[in-house]
N, C-alpha and C positions, 0 to 999 in steps of 0.2 A: 504494500500500500504506500502510496506517495504521501509523505508527511509535509507539514508546513515548512519545516527546516530545509528540506530538499528543494521546495519551491523557492524559498528565499535565497538559497545558495545559487540556484539557476538564474534568478533575476539579477542578483549581484554580479554573477559572472558575465551576463549580457551587458551590464552597465560598464564593467571593467574593460570589456572588449571594444567599447565605443567611446569612452571618455577617459580623460587622464585624472580627473578628480577622484578623491578617496570616497569609499562607501563606508560609513561608520557603522559599528555594531549597535551603538545606542545613540539616542538623540543627543545632539550637542547643544550647548548653551547658545543663546543668541549672539554672544560676543565672540564666537569662534572666528578666528581671523581668515582662514583659508576657505574657499568654496568647498562644499561637500555634498554627498548624497546620503540619504537615510531611507531605508526601505522598511515598511511595516505593513501588517495586515489590519485593515480597518474593520472588515466583516468576514464572517465565515458562516456558511449555511450548508447543512446536510439535509437533503430532501429524499425521502424514501420513494424510489421510483417503482419498485416492485419488491417482492419477497426476497429477491436475490441481488438487487442493484440499488445503489444510492447515487444521487447526483450531488457532487461536492462543488461548492462555489466559494471562491476567495475574492474579496475586494482588496486590492493592493494599492498602496500609496507609496510613491517615490517622491521624497521631499528633496528639494535642491535649494541651497541658501547661497545667494550672491546679490550684491548691491545693484548691479546694472540690469534694469528691466528689459532692455533690448536683448541682452544675452539670455535672460530668463526665458524670453519668448522663443529664442533660437533653440535652447535646450528642450523646451516643451515640444516644439515641432519635431526635433530629432527623436525624442523619446516616443512620440506618437508614431513615427515611422518604424522604430525598432520593435515596439510592443504593439504591432498592428493586427496580426492574424493568429499566430501561435507562438508558443514558447517551448523550446526543447529542454526537457528534463531527463537526463540520462538518455535512454533510447526512445522516449515517448515525446509526442507533440501534444501539448496542452492548449486547448482552444482559448483564445482571447476574444471575448464577446463585445467589449466596449472599451474605449479609452477616451480620456478628456484631461484637460489641465486648466488650472487657474493660478493667478498670482495674487497673494495677499501679503502685505507688509514686506515686500522685497524677498519673498519666499515663493518658490514654485511648488505647487502640489499637483503631481501627475497621478491620475487614478486610472486603473484598469481592472477588469474582472477576468478571472480564470475559472473555467468550468470543465468538469470531466465526470464520467461515470465510473464507479468502483463496483466490482463484483464482490458482494458480501461474503460469499462462500470461499472464494479464492484469495480475497484481499488484493486483487489486482485490477488494473484498468480494464473495463469492458470495451474491447475494440469495436465490436459490432454496434453497440449503442453509440459509441463515439463517432462512428461513420455516419449513423443516422443524424446525430446532432450536427455534424459538419455539413451534411447535405441540407438540413433545415436552415442552417445559418447562411449558407451560400444562396439559397433560394429567397432569403429574406424573411423566413417564418419566425426567426428569432431576431429581436432587435439587438444590434451591436453598437 
């Protein structure tokens, strides 16, 4: 079963591959001198899809602190491109169903949702249901 820690590690790895700034393990104080990223889960939901499958959904926030608002907008746009369709965690591709960003008090808050089906009996990702979910998303049956 994929755990939140593995998801966070995959998100952090993707940020490291695309940006030079550090990703902190815990939220920094407002007076931190260098620009930084901070990743956390804002929401988690487990929905019982059937007797054998659950749908897991994580609401992810990537926070970026920097004084220049133009650069914050550029970072937001780049994050939106990076976390657009799916996220590879180990050998799996996890569906990203939505992303957005906003700037508050010289801090960028980039939000996106990850969703996947887990087989309750095997504690693994249910690929058949993920394929159905992916097709529904591509047709626009699921709002992203």
